[in-house]
N, C-alpha and C positions, 0 to 999 in steps of 0.2 A: 456711068458716072465715075468720076475719080473720088477716092476717099481721102479726105484731109483731116488732120488732127490739129487743133489749136490748144496749146497748153501754157498755163502761167506757171513759172517756177521762180524760186528765189535764186540768188547767186550760188548757194550751196545745194541747189537741186530739189528743194522741197516744193511739192505741189498742193499740200494739204490745206484746205479751208482758206483759199485766197480772199473770198468775198466777205466773210464775217465770222465772229466767234462761235456761232452755233452751227456752222456748216458741217464741221466734222471735228468734234473734240475728242475723238477716239484716241486711246493711248495716252490720255492726259495732256493732249496738245492744247496749249494756252495762247498760241500766237495767231489765231484766226483773224482774218481781215487785213492781212499784211499787204494786199495789193491795192486796197482802197485809196490810200493817199496819192496814188500815181495816175489816177484816171483823168489826164488832161485832154485837151482837144485833139492832139495828134494821136493819142491812144484811141479815142473814140472814132476818129476818121479811119484808122486801120481796121477796127472791128466792123465798121459799116462796110468797108471794102470787102471783107471776108463774107459777110452776110449777103452781099450783092450776088455772090456766086452760088448760093445754097439752093438745092432742090429738095433736100430731106435731111433730117437729123438722126444720128445714131448716138444713143446715150447709155451710160451705165445706170444702175439702179439708184445709187445715191445722188448723182447729178440730176437724174430725172425727178426725183422727189424734191430737190431744191428748186429746180426750174418750175415744176408743176405747182408749187406752193406760192410762187411769186408772179410768173408771167401772165397767167389767165386773169389775174386781178389788175393787170396793168396793160390792158389790150387797147393801146392807142394806135390806130391805123397809120398815124403820121410817124410813129417810132419805127425806124427800119429794123430794129432787133425784135421788138415785140410783135410786129406785124408778121414777120417770118416765122417766129417760134410758135405763134398761135394758129397760123393758117396752114403751114406745111406739114407733111407727114413726119411723125416722130417714131423711131423704132428703139425699143428698150431691150438690151441684152440682159436677161435676168433669169434666175432660177428660183427666186423667192417672191416675186410679185405676181399675184393671181389676176388682177384686173387693174385697169388704168382709167381714171376719170377725165384726164385731159383730152380734149377733142383731137382726133387725128392720130392717136397713139396706137401702135401695134406692138405686142410683146414678142420677142424672139426667145424661144425656150429650147431650141434644138441645137444642132451642130453650128457653132459660131462661124467657122470658116465657110461652110456651105451656104448659110443664110446670108452672110455679108457678101460673098461672091455673087449671089443671085441679085442682091440689091445693087451692087456695082454694075451689073450687066444691064440695068434699066437705063433708058435715055435720060439725059440731064447733064448738068455741069458737075456739081459736087454733092456727095454725101458727107456731111460734116460731123465730126466728133468734137465737142467742146468739154474741157475738163475730163471727167470720167477716167481718172488715171489708171485704174486697174484694167478697164476695157481697152484703153489706148495701148497699154503695154502688151496686152494679148494680141491686138491687131498688128502691132509692130513685129512681134515674134512670129506671127503667121505670114509676114511679108505682104500684108494687104494695104498698107498705108502708102499712098502715092506722094502726098505733100504733108510736111510737118512744119507748123508754125510754132516756134518756141519764143515766148515773151519772157525775157529774163529781167526780174525786178531788182533794183539796187538795195537789197536787204539780205542779211545772213541771219538765219534762225538757229542753226545748230541742232535742231531736232525736228521730227516730223517725217511724213511719208515722202520718199524721194522718187522722182519720176524714172530716172535711170538707175534703178537699184541693182544690187548684186544679182546676177543671173539673167540680166538683159541679153537678148539675142544680138550677137555682133552683126553690124551692118555698116555699109558705106553710104555716105550721103553727099549730095552736091548742094552747096550753098548757092541759092538762086537770087536772093535779095536780103539785104540787111539795112536797118535804119535804127535811129534812136529818137526817143521823144524828149522834149524839153525837161520832163520830170525824171528822165534817166532810165526809162525802160528800153532795153535793146530787143528789137524785133528781128528775128532771123527766120527765113523761110528756106526749107531744105526739100529736095526731092530724093527719092530712093535711088541708089546707084550700085546695087548689088552688094557683094561681099567686101569687107575691108581689104585694102591693099597695104602690104607690109614691106618694109625695107630694113636696112641695117646701117645706122649712122656711124657705127664703129669701124666700118671698113672704108678703105680709100678707093 
């Protein structure tokens, strides 16, 4: 399987608590729910297209807790997101969670690089990470991410956890697709392309 990451960010790179005020108020963050006004039909169609390729989910502890408190209570077989999240395997990278009550969940408590590499070696289309900012950053640093979907929302917050924070591992990417929704969300899909390529614009 290929490993894909889908991440919602503001124009200034914040990924914290896109869905609601209570998702992650850590650090005194008061802007939770900033993505909610932009969920138009085109946005929904893109998310469905992503879920059409999924064979398993890889989640961080916080995102798992958010998903596990919502999706099992909204298990509509006709919902393309709920049906996949509730029926497919879910792997949680955690050092603090001892057990998981959501059906189909397995905890990853060992070497992240080794365990994720083993998951990627299994047959299937995609192992998908949604949200899970800290986990996604670790996977990028390890060079394990094949596809990165960045959804940039037309809002600036000025504070909050940033996805590409100081210390991010340098990497080259190839833009494979971009589109925008009527509500103003820019959806960009990248594939890994090795190390960055440098030049010097000051020379003739």
